[in-house]
N, C-alpha and C positions, 0 to 999 in steps of 0.2 A: 187274576187281575192283570191287565196289560200295562206295559210301561208307558207312562203318559208324558206328553210334551217333548218327545224325543226329536232332536233336530237331524242327527245323522247316525245311522247304525249300519253295521256290515250286513251283507246279504243273509247271513245265517240267522239273524234275528229280525230281519225287516218285516216279515209277516207278523211276528209277535207284537211289534210296536205299532203297526199300521192303524189298527182300530183305536188304540189308546191315544193316538195323536189328538183325538177329539176331546177327551176329558179325563180327569183323574186327579189324584192328590199330588203325585210326584211326576217328574219328567226332567229331561235335560239332554245335553249334548254328550253322548257317551259311546263307549266302545266295549264290546263284550269279549270275554274269554270263555273257554269251556267251563261248564258249571262246577265251581268250587275247586278246580284243580290247578295245577301249575303254580304260578307265583303266589296266588292267594292262599292255596293250601300250605305252601312252604312258609309263608309269613305266619299262618296260624300255628305252625309247629314251633315257632321260635320262642314262644312264651311271653311273659310279661316284663322281662328286663330290658327289652329293646323297644325302640319306636317312640320314646318320649323326647320332647324338646327340653333339655335341661332338667329332667325329672318332673316336668309339668305336663301340659296337654300332649296327647298323642300326635305324632307327625303322620304324614300320609301312609308310610309303611306300617306304623304302629296301629293306625286306625283300621287298615286292611286286616291286620292280624286280630283285631277286636271284632271283626264282622263274622257272623255265623258262617260256617262251612259244612261240608257233608258230614264231617265227624260229629258235629253238634246236632244235626238233624238228618240222620241217615235215611229216613223215609221220605226225604224231599229231593226234588230236582232243582238245581241252581242255575241261574244265569248271572254271572258276575260281570260288573261293569267297571270301566276304567276309573282308577282313583285319581285324585287331583285336589284342586281347591274348590272352586265353584264348578259343579258338574253340568250345569245348564246355562242357557243364555236368556236374557230378558227380551220380550217382544214389545208389542204396543202396550202402553200403560193401561192398567185396569181402570174401568170407569163404573162407579166412582173410585177415587183414589184410596178411600178408606179400605177397600177390598184388596189392595196391592199385596199385603203380606200373604193372603191366601193364594193369590196367583203366583207369587214368588216360590212358595212351597211346591205348588204344582209343577213349576218349571225347574225345580232344583236349583234355584238361584236366590237363596235367602239373604235377607238383610237383618243384621250386619253380615258381611261376607265371612265365611269361615277360613281358617288357615289351612285346613285339610278336609277332604271329603272322600267318601267311598259309597258305592251303591250296588245293589243286587236285587233280583227278584227270586222268590222261591215258591214252589207249589208241591203239594203231596204227589207222590208217584202214582197214587190211585185217583187223582183229581186234577182238574185244570185250574182250580181256584187259586189265584196267585196273591201273594203278599209282596209288596215292594218295600224295600228298606233303604233308607239313605242315612248315613252317619256323617256328622259334622264335628270338627274339633275347632275350638276357639282359643286364642291366646289368653283370654281372660274369661273367667266364669261370668263376669258382668255382661259380656257380649252375648253369651248364651242365654242369660236371663232376659236380656233385651229382646232377643228373638222370640222367646216364649211370650213375653208381654205383648209384643206386636201382633203375634198370631192370635192370642186370646182376645185382645181388643178388636181385631178385625172380625173374628168369628162372631163376636157378640154384636158388633155394630154394622155388619155387612149382611144384608138379606139376599142380595143378588147383584150381579155385575156383568159387564161385557168383558170377555177375556181377549187375549191377543189374537184369537182366531175369529173374533166377531160372534162367538157363541155367548149364551146368556144363562149360565148356571145360577141356581139359587143356593144359599148358604144357610145352614142351621147350626147354631152353637149347641154342643152337647155337654153334659156334666163332665167335669174333670175326672179322668180315669185314675185309678190307683197307679202311681209311678213305680211301684215295686221297689227295687233297690235304688231307683233314681230319686231325684229331689222334687220334681214337679212335672205335671203332664197337662196337656190341652187336647181336646178332641172336638171335631166338627164334621159335618156332612156337606158335601156338594152334590146337588142333584141336577141331572141334565138328561132330557129325552127318556125319562123313565128308568134311568140308571142312577143309583146312589153310589157316590164315591166317599168312602169313609177314611178319616185320617186321625192318627194319634201322634202327637209330638211330645217327646219325653226328654227332659234335661237331667243330666247327671254331672254336676260340677261344670266344667267347661265343654262338655260334650253333649250333643243332641242327637237323638235317634228319631227318625220319622218313619212311621209305618202307614201304609195305605193299601186298601183293597176295595173291591167294588162288588155290587150285587144288584139284581133287578129290584126295584122298589117294592114290587108285589111279592118278592120272596119272603116266606115266613121267617127265614133266618137272616134277613137283611140286617146288616149292622153287627152281626155276631163277630166279635174280635177273634183273630187267629191267635189265641192265648199261648199255644205251644211255641209259636215262632217268636212272639213278643217276649215271653219269659226267657227263652234261650238267648235271644239277642241282648236283652238288658243285663242278664247275668254275666255274659261274656264281656260286654263292654265295660261294666263296672269293675269286674275282676281284673281285666287287662289294664285299665286305667288306674286301678287302685282307689276308686271312688265309691266302691260298694260297702 
């Protein structure tokens, strides 16, 4: 799955992002590093004692250490993106406004805004099917709960909208998936030009993980969740944050 809604990327990943500028679940203004190596891998080795703000939600470095890396999924190739607060930027408001939370997730600019964020995409070394992951940390669990509520209501009440690029995806709410070690989860599908963009949003305490992938609508495996990736990421997030 291509990275969606990207505003600026370095040349090394420009071709990866180009097609996904048109649609998808996640996206934003980001900057990549070599897959899973460098600072991200070093953060991953530091364990669970660092990276919390006063023993509470993870800060930016802690959230990066909670993100899956090559050691967690050795059979996958990683593209790791810049950490920060909001990873994307908002464009033209969605029309109708009830669909804005769906567009915010696509652009990696959720409301409420998180205190810290991290993102990456992964795909099996034997396949090009990508899963995008965005992690958000909130100062209060109530803010993370509000995000899930906004997305759930938008998925149920929004059947289609005009996005910030003038495109008109349709939206279908899906049954809430099993949150695993998390607290709650929401799922929905965006469809545009024969391609289905699938999204799962999972909350664990004050942290939120967004998973997105895509497939042709006609594909017999359309919508099949990348369970190995989701399971590994939720396990690491909850263990690192101490919310599992």
